[in-house]
C-alpha positions as CSV (number, residue, x, y, z in Angstrom):
1,M,15.5,18.5,-1.2
2,F,13.9,17.5,-4.4
3,G,12.0,19.7,-6.0
4,H,9.9,21.9,-4.3
5,D,9.0,18.9,-1.4
6,P,8.3,19.8,2.1
7,P,11.2,19.5,4.6
8,L,11.8,16.7,6.4
9,P,10.0,16.1,9.9
10,Y,12.0,17.4,12.1
11,S,15.5,19.6,11.9
12,V,18.5,16.9,11.4
13,S,21.4,19.6,12.4
14,V,24.4,17.4,11.0
15,K,24.1,15.8,7.7
16,N,21.1,16.0,4.7
17,I,22.5,13.9,1.7
18,E,20.7,13.8,-1.4
19,R,20.3,11.3,-4.8
20,S,18.8,10.5,-7.0
21,S,19.1,6.7,-9.1
22,T,17.4,6.3,-12.2
23,I,16.1,3.0,-12.4
24,E,15.4,0.6,-15.3
25,V,12.3,-1.1,-13.9
26,P,7.9,0.1,-13.3
27,V,7.7,2.5,-10.5
28,S,5.8,-0.1,-9.4
29,A,8.4,-2.8,-8.9
30,A,10.9,0.1,-7.7
31,F,8.5,1.0,-4.5
32,E,7.3,-2.6,-3.8
33,Y,11.0,-3.5,-3.5
34,V,12.2,-0.4,-1.2
35,D,8.7,-0.8,0.9
36,E,9.8,-4.6,1.6
37,A,11.2,-4.2,5.1
38,A,13.1,-7.8,4.5
39,N,15.1,-6.2,1.7
40,V,16.1,-3.4,3.7
41,P,19.8,-4.9,4.9
42,K,20.1,-6.9,1.2
43,W,21.0,-3.3,-0.4
44,M,21.5,-0.3,2.8
45,Y,24.7,-0.2,3.6
46,G,25.4,-1.0,6.9
47,V,22.1,-2.1,8.0
48,S,22.7,-5.3,10.1
49,T,19.1,-5.6,11.3
50,F,15.6,-3.7,10.3
51,E,13.4,-6.2,12.2
52,P,9.2,-5.5,12.1
53,L,8.1,-4.3,15.8
54,T,4.3,-3.7,14.9
55,E,2.2,-6.9,13.0
56,Q,2.2,-3.8,10.0
57,T,5.3,-3.7,8.1
58,H,4.6,-1.6,5.5
59,G,2.6,1.7,5.1
60,L,1.7,4.4,7.8
61,G,2.7,3.5,11.2
62,A,5.0,0.8,10.4
63,T,7.9,0.6,12.6
64,F,11.5,-1.5,12.8
65,K,14.3,-2.1,14.8
66,S,17.6,-1.1,13.0
67,A,20.6,-0.6,14.0
68,M,23.5,0.5,11.6
69,V,27.1,-0.2,11.4
70,V,29.0,2.5,10.5
71,G,33.0,1.9,10.9
72,P,33.7,1.0,14.2
73,K,30.4,1.7,15.9
74,T,26.8,0.3,15.6
75,F,24.0,3.3,15.6
76,P,20.4,1.5,17.0
77,S,17.2,3.2,16.2
78,V,13.6,2.4,16.2
79,M,12.1,3.4,12.7
80,K,8.7,4.4,12.2
81,C,7.3,5.2,8.9
82,T,5.8,8.6,8.5
83,A,5.1,9.0,4.8
84,W,3.4,6.8,2.5
85,E,1.9,6.9,-0.8
86,Q,1.9,3.7,-3.0
87,N,4.6,4.1,-5.6
88,K,5.1,7.4,-4.7
89,L,6.3,8.2,-0.7
90,I,8.1,6.1,1.8
91,V,9.4,8.2,4.5
92,M,11.0,6.9,8.0
93,E,11.5,9.0,11.2
94,S,13.4,7.7,14.1
95,I,10.9,7.5,16.8
96,E,13.7,6.3,19.6
97,G,17.9,6.1,19.5
98,T,19.7,7.8,17.0
99,I,18.6,10.8,14.8
100,C,18.0,9.9,11.5
101,V,15.0,10.0,8.3
102,T,14.8,8.8,5.2
103,R,13.2,9.8,2.2
104,W,12.2,7.4,-0.6
105,K,10.6,9.4,-4.0
106,F,9.1,7.7,-6.8
107,T,9.0,9.1,-9.8
108,E,7.8,7.5,-13.2
109,L,10.0,8.0,-16.1
110,G,8.2,5.4,-18.7
111,P,7.0,2.3,-18.7
112,T,10.1,0.4,-17.4
113,S,12.0,2.9,-15.5
114,T,11.7,5.3,-12.3
115,R,13.7,7.5,-11.2
116,V,14.6,7.5,-7.1
117,D,15.5,10.7,-4.8
118,M,16.7,9.2,-2.3
119,E,17.1,11.4,1.3
120,F,18.9,11.3,4.2
121,G,19.9,12.7,7.0
122,Y,21.5,12.2,11.1
123,D,22.7,13.9,13.6
124,L,24.8,12.4,16.1
125,G,24.3,14.7,18.7
126,G,26.6,17.7,19.9
127,G,29.0,18.5,22.0
128,L,32.6,17.0,21.8
129,A,31.4,13.3,21.8
130,G,29.0,14.2,18.9
131,K,31.4,16.1,17.2
132,A,34.8,13.0,18.0
133,L,31.8,10.5,16.4
134,N,31.4,12.7,13.8
135,K,34.9,12.2,12.6
136,V,34.8,8.8,12.9
137,V,32.0,8.5,10.9
138,E,31.6,11.4,8.5
139,P,34.0,9.8,6.0
140,V,32.2,6.7,5.6
141,V,29.0,8.0,4.8
142,G,29.2,9.2,1.4
143,V,30.2,5.8,0.4
144,A,27.6,4.8,2.6
145,V,25.1,6.0,-0.2
146,S,26.8,5.6,-2.7
147,S,27.3,1.6,-2.4
148,T,23.3,2.3,-1.5
149,E,22.2,3.5,-4.8
150,N,24.4,1.3,-6.3
151,K,23.4,-1.7,-4.7
152,L,19.3,-0.7,-5.0
153,R,19.3,-0.2,-8.7
154,E,20.9,-3.6,-8.7
155,L,18.8,-5.6,-7.0
156,V,16.1,-4.1,-8.0
157,E,16.7,-4.5,-11.2
158,A,18.0,-7.7,-10.8
159,A,15.0,-9.3,-9.2
160,H,12.3,-7.4,-11.8
161,A,14.1,-9.2,-14.1
162,D,13.5,-12.8,-12.8
């Protein structure tokens, strides 16, 4: 985890992946782009659906129907924002479907530079089916996280330039 952050909201037993990226925009621009639900399928690798289920579309308690396609498999879930602090933190946790959690931490490095710390966790279950599914999904995960990091940087910087 990043520095002294508390653990993610629950124990994710299979995978926990961390990445940091520097984006050359003010912290408010990076935060607003990630916080905008309509942007998620544009930058989050494999996300085919991210639709609000509540009138609230950002902030603590906002809830979304989500689907992520990884390899030959689609993983549906309902995601809820469980922590949110303007320009600093967004945590999304699944409350139905595939067990997953993401944490986005934003740190101002300067007036036009932001570090975004990303943490992804997921659990595909145990037993023979879970192990078989992990063998299919695991090779794709590293590519997915790198692609997400690169696409997010590219789109945030382009949106801020406009």
